[in-house]
C-alpha positions as CSV (number, residue, x, y, z in Angstrom):
1,M,0.0,0.0,0.0
2,F,2.9,2.3,0.8
3,N,6.2,2.5,-1.1
4,S,8.3,3.5,2.0
5,D,8.6,2.8,5.7
6,K,10.3,6.1,6.3
7,Q,8.9,9.0,8.3
8,L,8.0,12.4,6.9
9,V,8.5,15.8,8.6
10,I,7.3,19.0,6.9
11,L,8.5,22.2,8.6
12,D,7.1,25.7,8.4
13,A,9.5,28.6,8.1
14,D,8.2,31.9,9.5
15,G,7.2,31.6,13.2
16,T,8.1,28.0,13.5
17,T,11.8,27.8,12.6
18,I,12.5,31.5,11.9
19,D,12.0,34.3,14.4
20,A,9.9,36.2,11.8
21,Y,8.4,38.7,14.2
22,A,11.8,40.2,15.0
23,A,12.7,40.4,11.3
24,I,9.4,42.0,10.3
25,D,9.6,44.4,13.2
26,K,13.1,45.5,12.1
27,A,12.0,46.0,8.5
28,F,9.0,48.1,9.7
29,S,11.1,50.3,11.9
30,L,13.5,51.0,9.0
31,H,10.6,52.4,7.2
32,G,9.3,54.5,10.1
33,M,6.5,52.1,11.0
34,A,5.6,50.4,14.2
35,L,4.6,46.7,14.2
36,G,3.5,46.7,17.9
37,D,4.6,44.4,20.6
38,Q,4.8,40.6,20.0
39,E,2.0,39.7,22.4
40,R,-0.5,41.9,20.5
41,F,1.0,40.8,17.1
42,Q,0.1,37.2,17.9
43,R,-3.5,38.0,18.6
44,R,-4.3,40.0,15.5
45,R,-6.3,38.9,12.5
46,H,-4.3,38.3,9.3
47,L,-4.8,41.8,7.8
48,F,-3.4,43.5,10.9
49,K,-0.4,41.2,11.3
50,Y,1.7,43.2,8.8
51,L,0.1,46.6,9.1
52,G,0.2,46.8,12.8
53,G,-2.8,46.6,15.2
54,L,-5.6,49.1,15.4
55,K,-3.3,51.5,17.3
56,E,-0.6,51.5,14.6
57,F,-2.8,50.8,11.5
58,P,-3.7,54.4,10.4
59,S,-0.1,55.6,10.4
60,N,1.3,52.5,8.8
61,L,-1.4,52.5,6.1
62,K,-0.6,56.0,5.0
63,K,3.0,55.0,4.5
64,Q,2.1,51.9,2.5
65,L,-0.6,53.1,0.2
66,G,1.7,53.4,-2.8
67,K,2.8,50.3,-4.7
68,Q,6.4,51.5,-4.9
69,K,6.5,51.9,-1.1
70,R,5.3,48.3,-0.6
71,K,8.0,47.1,-3.0
72,Q,10.6,49.0,-0.9
73,L,9.3,47.4,2.3
74,I,9.6,43.9,0.8
75,A,13.0,44.7,-0.4
76,T,14.1,45.8,3.1
77,L,12.5,42.7,4.6
78,T,14.4,40.6,2.1
79,E,17.7,42.2,3.1
80,V,16.9,41.8,6.8
81,Y,16.0,38.1,6.4
82,R,19.1,37.4,4.4
83,E,21.6,39.3,6.6
84,E,20.2,39.4,10.1
85,A,17.1,37.2,10.7
86,Q,17.6,34.4,13.2
87,L,16.4,30.8,13.7
88,Y,14.9,30.2,17.1
89,P,17.4,28.7,19.6
90,G,18.0,25.0,19.1
91,I,16.2,24.8,15.7
92,A,19.3,24.5,13.6
93,N,20.4,21.5,15.7
94,M,17.0,19.9,15.4
95,M,17.0,20.4,11.7
96,Q,20.4,18.9,11.2
97,K,19.4,15.8,13.2
98,L,16.4,15.5,10.9
99,I,18.6,15.9,7.8
100,D,21.1,13.3,9.0
101,A,18.5,10.7,10.0
102,P,18.5,8.1,7.2
103,N,14.9,7.1,7.9
104,V,13.4,10.6,7.8
105,I,12.3,12.6,4.8
106,V,12.4,16.2,5.8
107,G,11.2,19.3,3.8
108,M,9.7,22.7,4.1
109,V,6.5,24.3,2.8
110,T,6.4,28.1,3.3
111,R,4.6,31.3,2.3
112,N,7.6,33.5,3.0
113,I,6.9,36.9,1.6
114,T,10.4,38.1,0.7
115,N,11.8,38.6,-2.9
116,E,13.1,35.3,-4.3
117,P,12.1,33.5,-1.1
118,K,14.0,30.3,-1.8
119,E,17.2,32.2,-2.2
120,T,16.3,34.3,0.9
121,L,15.8,31.1,3.0
122,R,19.0,29.6,1.5
123,Q,21.1,32.5,2.8
124,L,19.3,32.7,6.1
125,F,19.7,29.0,6.9
126,L,23.3,28.9,5.7
127,R,24.2,31.5,8.3
128,H,23.1,28.9,10.8
129,S,25.1,26.2,9.1
130,I,22.0,24.5,7.6
131,D,22.2,23.8,3.8
132,V,18.6,23.9,2.5
133,D,19.8,21.8,-0.5
134,A,20.2,19.0,2.0
135,L,16.4,19.1,2.6
136,D,14.4,16.6,0.5
137,F,12.2,19.4,-0.8
138,L,11.6,23.1,-0.3
139,V,8.2,24.4,-1.6
140,H,7.2,28.0,-1.7
141,I,3.5,28.8,-2.2
142,P,1.6,32.1,-2.6
143,L,-0.2,33.6,0.4
144,S,-3.5,32.9,-1.4
145,Q,-2.9,29.1,-1.5
146,E,-3.7,26.6,1.3
147,K,-1.0,24.1,2.3
148,T,-3.2,21.0,2.4
149,E,-2.7,19.9,-1.2
150,H,1.0,20.6,-1.0
151,F,1.3,18.4,2.1
152,K,-0.6,15.6,0.4
153,V,1.6,15.9,-2.7
154,A,4.8,15.6,-0.7
155,R,3.5,12.6,1.2
156,L,2.3,10.8,-2.0
157,N,5.5,11.6,-3.8
158,Y,7.5,9.7,-1.2
159,G,4.9,7.0,-0.6
160,I,4.7,7.7,3.1
161,N,2.1,6.3,5.4
162,P,0.0,9.2,6.8
163,A,0.5,7.7,10.3
164,L,4.3,8.4,9.9
165,A,3.9,11.9,8.6
166,Y,4.2,15.1,10.7
167,I,3.6,18.8,10.2
168,C,5.3,21.5,12.3
169,G,3.5,24.9,12.2
170,D,2.5,28.0,14.2
171,E,-0.9,29.1,12.8
172,F,-4.4,27.6,12.9
173,K,-4.3,27.2,9.2
174,D,-1.2,24.9,9.6
175,Y,-3.2,22.8,12.0
176,L,-6.2,22.5,9.6
177,A,-3.9,21.7,6.7
178,A,-2.2,18.9,8.7
179,I,-5.5,17.4,9.7
180,G,-6.9,17.8,6.2
181,S,-3.9,15.9,4.7
182,G,-4.1,13.1,7.3
183,M,-0.9,14.0,9.1
184,H,-0.1,14.6,12.7
185,P,0.3,18.3,13.7
186,F,3.1,19.6,16.0
187,M,2.0,23.1,16.8
188,V,3.9,25.9,18.4
189,S,2.7,29.0,20.3
190,Y,5.8,31.2,20.1
191,G,5.3,32.2,16.5
192,F,2.4,34.1,14.8
193,E,-0.4,32.8,17.1
194,D,-0.2,32.5,20.9
195,I,-1.4,29.7,23.1
196,K,-4.6,31.5,24.1
197,R,-5.6,32.2,20.4
198,L,-4.8,28.6,19.3
199,T,-6.6,26.9,22.2
200,Q,-9.5,29.2,23.0
201,K,-10.4,30.7,19.6
202,F,-9.6,27.7,17.4
203,N,-9.8,24.8,19.8
204,V,-6.4,23.4,19.0
205,P,-5.6,20.7,21.6
206,E,-3.1,22.1,24.1
207,E,-1.5,18.7,24.3
208,I,0.0,19.1,20.8
209,I,1.3,22.7,21.3
210,S,4.9,23.5,22.1
211,R,5.4,26.7,24.0
212,T,9.2,27.0,23.2
213,P,11.5,25.8,20.4
214,D,13.2,23.5,22.8
215,E,9.9,21.8,23.6
216,L,9.2,21.4,19.9
217,S,12.6,19.7,19.4
218,L,12.0,17.4,22.3
219,R,8.5,16.4,21.2
220,L,9.4,15.9,17.5
221,L,12.7,14.0,18.1
222,H,11.1,11.8,20.7
223,A,8.3,10.9,18.2
224,L,10.9,10.1,15.6
225,G,13.0,8.0,17.9
226,L,15.9,10.5,17.5
227,Q,16.0,11.9,21.0
228,G,19.5,10.4,21.5
229,A,20.8,11.4,18.1
230,K,24.0,13.5,18.1
């Protein structure tokens, strides 16, 4: 029924492996805009994530009405990602263990919004000694697309049993995509959505949510039988 007995791990980029809030906040500040504190950022609806909350929205909107200004902001964000953005503590070590594990297929599906996002991620991860070419796949999709079908395609391409397939993400949409593709979700609450929003607004089970990057690493590596891997 399945072509492989390997396990599959699909990672998210922004908010799960990459400290995206810090990078976006830096880019905004370089354009004279305020993103707002991280706690409020995590609670906002999607529209307000990048334009600031109700408090910051009017001023930010005035600065971003023009198409050229939006292009400049994305260019700045791209530069910040490539030269300064950081992975969360311990994530590089976790990823290298996944890459080195012979029985694990590991890839990334992302909606990163920088210019030439695959090259952006290549440079960012390389600064943390992670070669994205060593991943089994890296898929970038537009913001308008859902991840569900891309998760399914990755699993089917490698002939993986859904019971051996795992998704790591930080937003409710990641949770829905994991469930919709028949895979197990490993959710985190240190990224774009906090623990309260995930559990109380969207009813994501608290038992599958990691509050820190270290907790995510421990949970995932334990599930894969890699907790003792060097």
